[in-house]
N, C-alpha and C positions, 0 to 999 in steps of 0.2 A: 434745555440748554440754548441760550441765545448768544449771538455774536454781533457786536457793534463794530462797524468799519468806519474809519475817519480818513478823509483825504483832503489835505489843505496845501498840497505841494505846488499848486499852480494858481492861476487867477480864478480857478473854480474852487468852490468850497462844497464838500459833499459829505453826507453821513448816511449809512444804511444799517438796518437792523434785520438780521437773519435768525432763523430758528432751525434747530435740529442739525443732523448730519446724514445725508447730504444737505447742504444749505438750502433753505427755502426763504425767499425774500418776503419779509413782512411789510416793510415800508422804507422809503428813502427820500432824501432831499438832495438836490443838486442845483447850485446857483453859480453863475459866472459873475463874480463881484469885483474882480480886480484886486482891490484892497478891502480891509475890514474883516478879515477872517476872525480876529479875536472877538469882535463884537457879534458876529453872526453864528459862529460854530455852536456854542452851548445852547442858545435858543433853538437852533436847528435840531440838535440832538433831543431836546425836550419835546419837540413836536412829534417824535416817533412814539410808537406804542410803549406804554409803561415808562414814558420819559427816557426811552433809550437804554434803560438798565439792562446789563448783559453780564453773562458769566465769562465771556471772552471778548477781548478788544484787539482789533487789528488796525494799525496805523501806517500811513505812507511815510517812508524815510527819505525820499528824494532819489536823485537830485531834483532840485527845483528852487522855489522861492525861499530865500534865507529865512525871512520872517515867518512865512506860512508853515514851513517845516517845523520850526520851533514851537509855534502855537499848537499844531496838531499833536506833536509828541508830548508837550507839557499837559495838554488836556487828557490824552490817553493815560499818561502816568497818574494824574490826579484822580481820574475816574476809576482806574484800576485799584488804587488804594481805598477809595471810598466804597467800592462795591466788592472788594476782595476778588477782583477778576484778573485772569491771566492776560498780560499784554505782550503782543509780538508785533514786529514790524515787517513791512514788505517793500520791495523796490518800486518806485514810481514808474520807471521805464518798462519794467516787466508788465505792469498793469496796462500801459498803453499798447504794448505789443499784443497782449492777450485780447484787448478790445478790438484791435485792428483786424485780427484774423477771422473774426465773425464765424467761428465754428469750423474753419478750415484748418488744415495742417500744412503750414508753409512758413519759411523763414521770413523775417521782417527786420527792417532797420528803423529804429525809433529816432526821431529828431524833434527836440523840444527847445523852446526858447531858453537861452542861458542869460549871460550878462555881458556887458561891454561889447556887444556886437557878435558874441559867440553863441553857438548852439550846443546843447547836450546831445551826443550821438552815441548809440549803442546798437550792435547787431545781435539778433537772437536767432537760434537755429529752429528746426522744425519741432523740436521738443520744448520750445519756449525757454530754453536755457541760454544765458548770456554767453557770447563767444569771446568776450573780453570785458574789461571794466569800462564804465561810461567815460567818455571823453568830452571835454569842452573845447570846441574848435571854431575857427573862423569859417564862414560858408564854403570857401574854395577847398579848404582842407577837409571839411565834412563830406563834400561830394566825393573826394578821393577815398575817404575812410569807409563810406557806405558800401555794404557788400550785397544787398538784396534789392530786388526790383519793387517790392512792396515797402513803401515808406509811410510811417505813421507818426502823428504828433501835431502840435500846433505850428511847427515849421516844416511840415511835410510837403506842402505845395512848393515852397521855395527850394527845398533840397531836390525834389523830383525834377524841377525845371533845370537845375544845374546838372542833373544826372543824364538827362536826355529823354526821348519819347518813350522808351521802354519802361520807364519807372511809373508806378501807380501810386498816387498820394491819397491818404486818408487823414483828413484834417480833424483831429479830435483831442479832447482833454480827458484825463482819467476821471472815473466816477466810482464812488464807493459801492454802488449797486451792481457793479460788474466784478466785484472781488471774487465771486464764485469761479471765475475763469482761471484763477491761480490755483496752485496746489501747495502742499506742505513744504516742498523743497524751496519755495520762495520766502518762507518765513524765517525770522531770526529774533532771538531774544536780546540782541545788541541794539538797544534803542538810541542810537546816535544818528543825527542827521547826516545824509550823504550829500555833500554840497557840490561835488563834481568838478570843482576847480579850487585853486589856491585862494585863500582869503586876500582881499584887497589891502587890508591893514597889515603892516609889518611891525614886529617888535623892534624897538630901537637897538642899534648895535651897541654891544657893551663898550664902556669907556676903557681906553687903554690904561 
C-alpha cells in the first residue's frame, strides 16, 4: 500500500511517496519555485519510485495560493481516477503547525502569507487541533488574534516581532515529506480549496 502526498499550496511545490502503515518515506521532492506549479508537479511525481503510483493520494487544501491549490487538487483528482486511488485532503496550516512543533507537544499559531497585505492566521492546541477557522487579517489584527508564543509559517518572523520578545518564530513552508506528522482527524473527502478569504471578484448586482 503506497501513499502519494501532494502540496502546492504555497510558493513551494512538493510531492512525497510513502509505503505501508505506519508510513515509511520512500522518496520526496521539495522545491521553492514561486510560480510554475502546473509545469513542475507532474514531472516531480514522475521522479518518485514507480513514477509515484499509489493506492492512496493526499493533497493540501489550503488556505494558500489560489492557483497552486487548484493545480494540486486537480492533479490529485486526475491521478485518483487513473490509478483508482482514494483521494483525501488535509489543511495546509495544520501541516505547518505539525512541522513547527518538531516532535514536541505544545500549542502553536500559524501565520502564512495571504493576499492584499493580509496574513492567514490560525491557532492550534497541544493536540494539533484548530482552535478556530483560519482568518485572513492585516498584520496588526493578526498580532492580536495570535494566542501562542510559538509562531510558525512564512510570515512567522514578522508576526513574532509584532507580538514581542516572548514569541518564538519558525520560518517554514509545508512539505509533503512531513505528512506523517498529521493523523486521520485532519483528513477530509471534501476536495474543495480552502481559500481563507472572500474572493476579490464579485458578481454583478441584479438589474432592478
